[in-house]
C-alpha positions, 0 to 999 in steps of 0.5 A: 416603920414597924407596920410596913416591915411587919406587913412585908414579913407577913406577905413573904410568909404567906407567899412561901406558904402558898407556893409550898401548897401549890408546888407540893402535889407535883413534887417527888411523889410521882416518879413516872414520866410520859411513856413509862409506868410507875414501876419504871419510874421508881426503878429509875429513881432508885437507880439514880439515888444509888449512883449518886450515893456511889459518887458521893462515897467516891468523892469522900474516899478521894477527900480522905485519901483512901482511894489509892494504896499508900505505897509506904513499903515496897514489900507486899504484906499478906 
């Protein structure tokens, strides 16, 4: 019983390690797609990251209710 479960664990760990080493070279290091230069790919990646960050901040503002004025008073305070 212990021998078969330890064999299964070792098999899973080896599968994960092999898949990481196979998929690692084609990860996020190459930004460009077909038909665009490396600089264009980096700019696209940076733009997507900036837009994602802006959307995250907008979602957090909505969650914390800081996206709208409070309207606690009808007087405008400078």
